[in-house]
N, C-alpha and C positions, 0 to 999 in steps of 0.2 A: 659467870661461873656456873649458875644454875642452868642456863641455856646449853652450855657445853656438856654439862653432866647429863642432861636429858638427851642430847644428840648421841652421846656415847652409849647410853642405856636405852631402855624402852621409853616410848613417847606416851604411852597410855597408862591409865590407872587400873583398868580391868578389861577383859574381853568377854564376849558372850556369843553364843551360836543362835542365829535366827534363820530359819528356812534352809538349814544346811550350810550357811555361810558364817564364818567367824568375823565379827565386827569388833572394833576397838574403840574404847570410850575414855574421855576425860571428864572428871566430875567437876561441876560448877555449882556448888550448893545443892539445890534440890533438882537440878537438871544435869544432863550430860550432852557432850558434843561428840559426834562420830568423828574419829581421827584415824591416822595411820599408825602402824606399830613401831617402826624404827627406821631412821634415816641414816644414810652414810655421811661421812664427813664432807664429801663434795656436794651434797645436796642434789644428787642426781637419781637417787633411789630411796624410796620411803617404805619399802617392804623388805629390808635386809633381814635375811633369816626367816622370813615369813612368806607364805604362799599368797599371791594376789587373788582376789575373788574373781570368778568368771561366771558367765551365764546371766541369769535373771536375779537381780538383787532387790530385796524388799527391806527398807529401813523401818524398824518398828517405831510406834509412837511412844513406847516406854520400855524400860529394861530394869530387871531386879538384880541387885548384887548385895551379898551378905545380908539379906533380909530387908534391904531398903529398895523401894521402887523409885526410879528416876524418870522424868519426862525427857524425851529426846528432842532438843530444840534447835540444833545446828549441825551443819556438816563442815568440818574443819578444812582450812586451806590444805590442799594437796592430799586430802584424805584418800582419794582413789587415783592419784597421779599415775598416768600411763598404765592404767589397768585395762589394756586393750582387749582383754577377753570378755569384758562385760558386754551383754547384749541389750539389757533393759534395766532401768532403775525406777523404783516407785517410792515416793517420799510421803510421810504422813502430814496432816494438817498442823502438827505440833512444831514442825521445822520452820523457823522464821528467817533463817539466814544460811546461805551457801557461801563458803569462804573462797578466797582467791585460789585459782587453779585446782579447785576441788576435783574436777573430772577432766582435767587437761590431758589430751592424748588418748582418750578412750575411744579409739577409732572404730571399735566394734559396736558401739551403742547405736541402736536403731529405734529405741523408744524411751522417753523420759516423762514420768508423771510427777508434776510438782504439786505439793500440798496447798490447800486453799488458805493456809496461814502464812505463806512465804512473803517476806517483806523486801528482801534484797538478794541480788545475785552478784557475787564478787568478780574481781578482775580475772579474765581468762578462764572463768569457771568451766565452760564447756568448749574451750578452744581446741581445735583439732578433732572434734567428734565428726569425722568426715562422712559417716553413714547415717547421720541423724536427718530424717526427711522433714520433720515438722516439730514444733514445740507449742504447748499451750501455756500461756502465762496466766496465773490465777488472778482473780479480782483483787486480792490483797497486796499484790506486788507494787512497790513504790519506787524502786531504783534498780538500774542495770548498769554495772560498771564496764569500763573499757575492755574491748576484746572478748567479752563474755561468750559470743558465738562466732568468733573469728575463725576462718579456715574450716568452716563446716560446709564442705563442697556440695553436699546433697540437700542442704536445708533450703527448701523451696517455699514453705508457708509458716508464718507465725500467727497464732491465734492469741490475741491480746484481749483479756476479759475486763481489765480495769476500766472504769468509766472515765477516770482521769488518767491521761497518758503518763506512764512511769517516766522518771527522769532518766536520761541516757547520756553517758559520757563516751567520747571517742568512737572508734570504728566498731560498732556493735551490731547494727541491724544489717544483716547480709542476705536475707531471704528475698525471694521474688515477689511474694504475695503476702499482704497483711489482711487479716480478717478481724473486724472489731464489731462491737454492738452497734446497731443502727442509731441508737440515741447518742452514742459517743462519736459519731462520724465527724461532727463539726469540731470537736475538741482535738481529735487526731489530725484533722486537715489543717489546723492552725498551729500545731505544735511541732517545732523542729527537734530532732530530724525525722520524726514520724511522717511528716508531710511530704518528704522529698525522696526517701530511700527505697520506695517500693514501686515496681512497675504496675502492679494491680492492687487495688484496695477493694475489699468486699465487706458487705454488712450482713449481720444476722440478727434475728429476733427469736423470741421463744415461739411465736406463732406468726407465720407469714401473712401479710395483708393480701386480700383477694380482689381481683378485678374480673368481672364477668362480662362477656360479650355474647350477644345473640345476633346472628347475621344470616341473611338470605342472599344467596349469590347464584349466578348462572355459570354453569360449566365448572368453575374452579374458584378458589379463594386463597390468596396468599396471606398467611397469618404466622407471625413470629418466625419468619424465614422458611416456612414450610408451605408447599403448594398442595392444597387439599382439593380432591376431586370427588369426594363422597361426603354425604351428610354425617354429622357426629352429634350425639346427645350431650356429651360432656367430655371435653378434651382439656387436660390441665398441663401447663408448662410453667416452670419457674424461670422468671426473667431475672438476669444478673447484670448489674451495671456498676461501673466504677464509682466509688464514693456515694452510692445509693444502696438502699436495702433491697434485698430480693423481694420479688412480688409474685404471687401465684395467680397466673392468668388462666381463666376457665372459659372455654368457647362452646357455644351451642350453634351449630351450623346446619342450614338447610340448603342443599345443592339442587338447582333446577337445570338439568341438562337440556340442550336443544341443538339443532343443526343450524349453522349460519354460514354465510359466504365470506370468503377472504380474497382480497386482491393482493398479489405479491409480485415482486420483481427479483430476478436473480441473474447475475452475470458470472459465467464460468469460462475458463479456458478448456479447450478440448482435451488437454492432457490431464485435467482433473476428473474426467468422467471414466467409468460410471461414478455417479455422485448420489449419495443418500440424502434425500430431501424428505424429512419426516419418515414415514414408512413407505415412501415411494423412491424407487431407484431411477435416476435419469441416465439412460443408456448412451453409449457413444454414438449411436445412430441418430440421436435427436439433434436437430438443428435449431437455429434461432427462430423464435416464433411464440405464439400464444397457445397455452395448453390448459386443460381443465380436468381435474380429477378430485376424488374424495380423499381427504387426509383424515385418518383416524386419530382421535385424542389430541387434537391440536389445542393446546392450552386447556386440556380437560374436556373438550368437545369435539365431535366430528365436524369437519368443515369441508365445504365445497370450495376448492382453491382455484382461482383464475390466475395462472402463473404466466408472466411475460418473461421468457427466457432468452438471454443473449449468450451465444456460444462463440468464443473467439477461436477460430480454427487454427491449428498448427500447420503451417505451410512448409513444404520442402522447396526451397529456392534452388534454381538451377543457374549455372553460369551460362551466359549466351555466347561470349567469346573472350579470348585473351589475345589482343593485338599488340603491336609495337608502335609507339609514337615518341619522338624526341629521345630515342635511345633508352626507353623504359617500357616495361610491360604495362598494358592498360586492360583492366577487367571491366566487363559490362554484364549486367544481369537485369531481369525484369523485376519490378516492384510488386510485392504482395499487398494484402489488405489488412492482415492481422499481425503485423510485424513491428517490433520495437527497434531492432537493430540487426545488422548483418555481420557475420564473422568470416574473415578470409584466412584460409590456411595455405601454406606453401611448403612443398617438399624440401627437406634440407639435404645434407650431404649423404645421409643414409637412405637407401631406397625404401619407400613406404612410410618414412617417418615425417610427419607433417607438424608444423608449428603455426600457432595463431600469429599472424603478422598485422592484422588490422581489424578494427571494429567500427563499422560505419552506421551512424544513426539513420533511422528510417527517413527523416525529412531531408537528408542530404541527397546529392545527385547519385543515381544508381550506377556509378562507375568509380574506379579507384586506380590511381597510378602507383605502381610499385617503384618508389624512388630508389630502393636499394637493389633493384634488379640490374643485371648486365646482359641483356639479350644478345649483344654482339659476341659474347663469350660462350653461351650455353643455352640450352632449352630449359624451361621451367614447367613444373606441374602445380596446379592449384585445385582446391575445391572450396565451396562456400556453404555455410549454414545460416539459419535465421533464428533469432530469439523472439519468442512470441510475447504478448503483452503480460503474461504471467511469469516471465523469466525462464521459460523452458526452451532449450536449444533443440532444433530439429535434427533430423538425420542429415548426414553429409550428402552434398550433391554429387553428380558425376564428376570425374576428374578431367580437366582440360590441360593439355600439354602444348606449349608453344612450338612454332617452327624455328629452327636454327639454320641460318643460311651461311655458307662459306663459299669463297671463290679461289681459283688458282689460275695462273697464266698458262694458256696453252701455246701451241705453235703460232708464230707470227702474231697477228693482232686478235687472236681468239682468246676468249675467257670461258672457263668452265665453272658452272654453278652447281652446288650440291646442298640439299636441305633435308631436314628430318620432317616426317609427316606430322600434320596437326592431329591431335586426338581430342575427342569430346564433342565434335560437331560433324554433321553430314554435309558434304560438298561434292561437286562433280567436276571441278576444273581448277587449274592454276593460271595466274596471270604473272608475266615476267615484266619487271620495270627496270629501266636503265637511265642514267643521267651523268652529267659531268660534275655535278655537286649534289649534296644531300637534299637541297631544297628544290631541285629542278629535275625530277625523274619522270619518265613517261612510259606508258605501256608500249612494249615492243612485240609481245607475243602471248599466246594463250595455249594451254595444254590441257588434255583430259586428265582427270584424277584417277588413273587406272594403274597405280603403282609406280609411276614415273616420279623420281625425286632428283633428277639432274637435268641440266640444260647447258648447251654450248652456244655462246654468242660469237659469231664469226665476223671478222673484218671490222673491228672497232677502231675508229679513226681518231681517238684522242687518248692522251697518256693516263689521265686519272679518271677512273670509272667508279660509279656507285650503282649497286644492284639491290633490288628488293623483290620478294616473291609474295604474292597474295593468293588466298583462296576465296572463292565465291560461295558463301553459305547458301544452302537450299532454301532456308527460311531466314529472313532478316531478324535482327534483334528487336527493333521496335519499328512498326510501320511509319511512325512519324519521322524517325531519323533515317529510315531505310538503311540501317547499318548492316551490311552484308559482307563487306570485305574484311578479311583477317590478314594482317600483314606480318611478315617476318621481320627480323632485324635488317638493317642496312649493312651490306658487305661492300668493302671498298679497298682499293690499293692506296687511298689517300688518308686523310685524317678526319676522325669524328670527335666531337666533344663540344666544348662551350663555343657558341657562336659569338657572344660578346659578354664581357663581365666588367662592370664599372664600379668604382668606389662611390660612396654617397656624395662626396665633395666634388667629384669630377676631376680629380687630380691625375687619374690614370685609367686605362682600360686594357683588357686582355681579349684578343680575338684570334680566329683562325683565318689564315690568308695563304692560299695556294699550298695547302697541306702543311703549313708551318704554324707554330704557336708563337704569336707576336705580343709583346708587352709594349704599350705606348705610354710614355710619360708626358702628361699634359700640363704638369706644374713645374715649379722651380726646384723643389726639394728632391733629394735622392730617394729612390723607391727600392726597398729590399725585396728581392724575389728569390724563392726557393723552389726547387723541383725535387720530388721524392718518388721512389717506386712504391709498389703496393705493399712491400715489406717494411715501409717506413724509413728506408735508407735514403739519406740525402744525396742526390746526384749533382746538384748545382746550387750555388749561392752567389748572387750578384747584387751589387748596389747600382741600380740603373739611373744614370743621369742624362742619357741621350734621349732623343725623341722616340726612337724605335729600337727594340732589342728582340732578336730571335732566340728562343729557347732551344738550344741543342738540336739543330736541324737534322742531325744524323741518328736520332733516337730509333731503336728497333721497335717493332710492333709491340703493343702492350697497353696497359692502363697505368696512368701516372696521376700524381697529385701536384697542383700548382698552388703555392701560397704567396700572396702579394701583401706586403706590409703586415699589419697585425690582424688581417682578416682571415677567417677559416679557410682551409684548403679546399679547392674545387677539383673535381675529377676530370681528367682529359684522357680520351682513348685515341691511341695512334694505331692505325691499321695500314700496312703497306703491302 
């Protein structure tokens, strides 16, 4: 009933003004406790009908009421509950106890001075003081209760002056750095949770111990993380170490400068130049070799540097030729000396738009077969770049465009040849080749390269013909290979494609015979065969159980895919 009566009425015995702030007190014999004026029934407000204190608050050591002077010895629980307008609090040495939640929610507090007589800090006493950067715990402090400094987001440093670590309960120590007396280091290091809760622990003493160094050095001296290049009479630095006391280091240094020689090596890529080397600039015109120059203030001294410089030149690789072999485009290029890899680009469906189609390591053969090309259907454009040893890509080479050859039947036994001009290499003539199959073609004529891009072959005496056009380069690709002929695709009224295709077990094979695609079953089991057009539409599906089977002998000219068994499909080109 008494507690209820007090909750309904005022909670204090008297009030007094100190420093312009009204404080409320409870009398305890000859002493008083600072308390709150009045709480609501829900226990959520403790200043009902009264103004909360704001700004800087000073709690006096004593207060006089009705002629009696009382000593202020405690701060009551919830005395300043959610007084968020408080910015600082100063307590006298007479205060020995701070109650539970005394300053909870005082988010504006930026400074708290605790008296030297304080013995205990209550539960959640400073919880939620989110702008409090540090706190000094007096030497008299004996205990800190749970959550005393919880949710103090800006609390970075706790200065603890007790030589014996205060007892701590629960989640209380939330700062980053602990500062304790040097002589108490061992006690804090061995007491939980003081020994584990802080990222940094620092020591202090009333007077720092001193360490004096007297040094004579040439050119420079590295001391306490600083490179000194001039003499000093007395240079002082405070050294700070975790779990150790600060020490005052004092240096007397004599520097003796002199000129000395240095031998150095440096490897650069040409793309990294101009390059600053000390106070010297290595220009792009410099090549690999040995250089000598004076470098000022190298490690504090002037030095004559003998530099062995290696420069990896960035080369622009050029395509030598793009020819045709086995129904695919083949690129050849000369190898450089400072190259990590080569990059091949091919023009796509949009004029002038090129895509990287291959990256060839330097130690591979300097030629590449474009397995996805279809030279019997169109001409292609390519260019090449090189990546140097530093990972820099060169400028693009000149563009090479392949020849594309087509044929049509003239009158009688005459055949007309038409081709597009090769681009990217100089040449002075054409060679015309003819045969009755793709593997047996012979040179039948030569023409000058003066704008002629057609040819008529008269009186051909066999039904199936194969033609190919070549140009003779003015300069061969490599003297060792004497590669000077650039071939077009093969044009024919017969069939081009796979010569022979076998499965690994030898149960069947696919080959071209007299312009027909033939599947030969060499085993006992049925072999499923499918034929597709280039749109993926199935044209034929057969289960072959006979020795020989001809796939759709009346196919129109075009590109087809043959799939036998579970093996991936293979491309077949039919030209009539």
